N, C-alpha and C positions, 0 to 999 in steps of 0.2 A: 326418590330423594333420601329416604331412610336408608336404603341400601348403600348409597354413596357415603353417607355419614358413618355407617358401621364399618365399611371398607377402609375409610380414612383412619378411624380409631384403631383398627387392626393393624393397618400399615404403620401407624405411629408407635404402637406397642412393639411391633417387630423391629423397628429401627432402634428403639430403646434397648431391647434385648441384645441386639447386635453390638450397640455401643457399650453396653455393660460388659458383654463378653470380651470385647476388644480391650476395655479398661483393665479387666482381670488379667488377661494375657499380658498386657503391657507391664502391670505390677509384678507378675510372676517372672517376666523376662528381666526386669530390673533387679529383682531379688537374686535371680540366678547369676547375673553378671557380677553383682556385689560379692556373692558367695564365692564365685570363681576367682575373683581378684584376691580375696582374703586367703583362700586356699593356696594360691600361687605365692603370695607373700610369705605364708607359713612355710611352704616347701623351700623357698629361697633362704629363709632364716635358719632352718634346720640344716641345710646343706652348706651354709656359709662357714668359712673358717672363723675361729675366734678373733674378733676385732681387737686391734692394738695388742696382739699377743706379744710381739717383740718388745713393745714399749713396757709391758708389764714385767717381762723377764729382765729387761735392762734396769728397771726400777729395783727389782729384787736383787740384781747383781751389785747394786750400788750400796747395799746395807753395810754399815761398819760393824763387823762381827766382834770387835774388841769392846764395843759399847756395852756396859753392864745392863742386864735385863731390868726392865722397869718394875717397880713395886706393884703388887696386885691391885691396889686401889687406883693406881695410874692406868693400868690396863682397863679396868672397868670404866673409868671416866672416858678413856679414848673410844671404847666400843660404844658407850651411850651417846657420844657426840658424833659417831659415824652415821652416814646416810642410812635410812632404814631399809631401802631396797624393796624388792618385791619377791625375793626368793629365786629370781632369775640367775642362772649360773654366771652370766656376764657381770651382773651387779655384785654378786658375792665375790667373784674373782677380783673385781676392781676394789672392793672394800678390803679384801685380804691383802692386795698389793700395797694399798696405802698403809695398812697396819704394819706390814712387813718393812716398808720403807721407813716408817717411824720407829722401828726397833721393837715393836710389840709382837714378838715371834709366836708366843703361845696363842694369842687371839687370832693372828694371821693364819695359823695352822687350822684353827677351828673353821674359819671362813673358807679356806681352801678345801677342806674336807666336805663342807656343805656344798660348795660349788661342784666338786667332783660327783657328789650324789645327785645333784640337779642337772648335770650335763646331759645334753640331748643327742649328741652325735660324737663320732670318733675324733673329729677335729678339736672339739671343746675338751674332751677327756685328755687328749695328748698335750694340749697347751697347759691344762691345769696340773697334770702329772709332772710336767717338766719343771714348773715353778715350785710345786710341792716337794719334788725330789731335791731341788737346790736348797730349799728351806731346811729340810731334814738333815742334809749334809752339814749345813752351818750350825744347826742346833746340836748335833751329836758330837761334833769335833771341837766344841767350845764348852766352857762351864755354864752355858745358859741353862735356865730351867727347862725341864721337859717332863711331860707326864710320866714317862717310863724311867726317869732317873730318880735316885734317892740321894739325900744328903748324908755324908758320912764323915765323922771326925776320926782322923788317924790315931790308932792306939800303939802303944809300945809293942814292938815285934811285928807290926804289919809290914808287908812287902807287896810289890805290884803283883807278883805271882800268886801270893795268898789271896789278895783281894779279887783277882780275876777268877780264881777257883771258887771263892765264896759267892760272888755275884754272877757266875756263869757267863763271863765275858772274856775279853782279851786284855792282856796287860798293855798292849800297844794303844788300845782305845782309851784305857784309863789314863795313861800318860799323856796322850795327845789332847784329850778333852779337858785336862786339868793343867796343861802347860808345864808338864814335868819334863825336864831334860835329863837324859840318862835314866838311872834306876834309883837314885837317892830320893827318899821321901822322909818327912819329919813328923814326929809325933805332935799332935795338936792341929795339924793342917786340916782344912775342910775340903773334901772332894765332893763332886757330883758324879755318881757312877751309874751307868746304864744297868737296869735290872729288868730287861725284857727278853722276849723270845723271838728270834728271827725264823723266817721260812723263805725258801727260794723256789720260784716256779720258772722253768725255762720253756718257752714256746718254740719248738723246733721249726715249725713252718714259717713263723714271722721273724725268727732270729732275734728274739727278745728275752731278756732275763728280768723278772720282776721280783723285787725284795719286799717282804711284808714284815712288819714289826708288831707283835701281839695281834696278828691277823688283820692289820690295817696296812694300806699301801704305804710303802716307804720310799722306794725309788725304782726307776726303770732304766735298764741299760740295753744298748744294742750289742749283739754278740755275733760270732760266727759259729756255725755248727758243721757237722760232718757231711762230706760228700756222699751222695748215694744213700742218704738216710743212715749213715754209720753211727750217729749219736744215738745211744740206746734210750728207749722209752721206759719209764717206770718211776718208782719211788726209791730214793737213795739218801745218803747222808754224808756230810763232810767228816772225813776221818783223819785228815792231816793238813798242816799249813806249813808252807816252805817259802822263805824269801830267797831270791837268787838261786833258783832251782837248777839242778843238773838234769839233763835230758839223756835218756837211754834210747839209743836208736833201736829199731826192730831187730837189727843183727847183733845186738848186745853191746855195741860200742858206747862208752861213756863220753858224753859231750858236755864239758863244763859250762857253767854260767859265763856269759860274755863271748863265747865262741859264736861266730856268725851262723854256724850250723844249728845252734841250740834254738828250738822253736818255742820255748815255753815263756818267753818274756821275763818280766821281773819277779812274778810271784806265781805260786801254784797252790791250789786247794784240791786235795785228792778226794775222790768218791770211793765208796765201799764196793767198787767194781774194778778189778785189776786193770791198770793202764789208762783209766779215764779220770778226768778231773776238769776243773776250771782253771784257766791260766791266761797270762798276757800274751802279747804277740809283738813281733818287730815288723809285722806287715799290716798296718792299720787299714789298708784298702780291702782286706778280706773280711772286715767286720760288716755284718749285715748280709753275708753270703754263706752258702754251703760250701766251705772250702777246707775244712780241717779233716784230719784222719779219724775223727770221732769225738774229740774233746770239745768243750765249750770254751771258745777264746774271746777275750775282751781286750780293749785298749789297755795299755800298761797302767795308765792313771786310774782306770776303773777297777782293775783287779787289785790294785794297791788299796783302794777304798774298801773293797770286799774283804781283803786279807785283814785289814785293821778291825773291821766291825763283826765279821762272821766267825763265831767260835766253832770248835770241833763239836760234832753232834747235831749241827743244824740240818734239818731235813731239806732235801732237794727233790723236786718233782720235775721230771722232763716229760712233756706232753707233745702231741702232734699239733 
């Protein structure tokens, strides 16, 4: 009888051990399933394109650039009233887009740079750079405040050429950003003049040209580069700027601007390597391709922007 009792107790203990082991395995299984689902959601989130990218860009495109920049206290009040967010690049981009739409360009720029730093994949970075590049274009070509600009009151004897030399920029940019028609400027007028340093990086493999201002991202352009890797790699600099350029054929024939045979588009920025430079094109379908004889070609409207903002002496790095 005692043997039967002992065997029963041992049997009960064995069942309890099995039940406990099964419970542990069940819990571990549930934890593994939860962890797998969370990891899958994380992978999907990182791979997904920026949500509402086009809506944010359209919001940015609708900003009235003629509207005067708000006072500093108004900017601070707007930022303090904005959603706090969590540091997520999407939240930061959304906050920046709203500030942009409201005309608070300087604070929008801060949010976009924060979003760019927080971006977790190429899709997010591309969306943010597109909006940030548009913002920069609107800031630099208008009298709006910008960290890299200085306020200047015109003095007797000032000229656009003299100001461009003093501030190491282009007279075309000074005129355009301050609404000057022609070359006539008046003593006592107040200008906002860019006082920063540009740098250009061309990625030959991706056919992209990235512009930096004071070593921070400014704008990204799609370009065309040379067939069979003819675009040279290395460090160069801009040595000349020409509007409506003449093209010299390899056989020495002069092809004037406007001639259908002229390949250089509307503007030319020469490099310190004979025969090479950045230029426009009448063949927009070649942008993004390895299609040139070695130069870096852009859409005509893009090379016009670069011609206006990029001064002689700007470093150009061409990399693989």
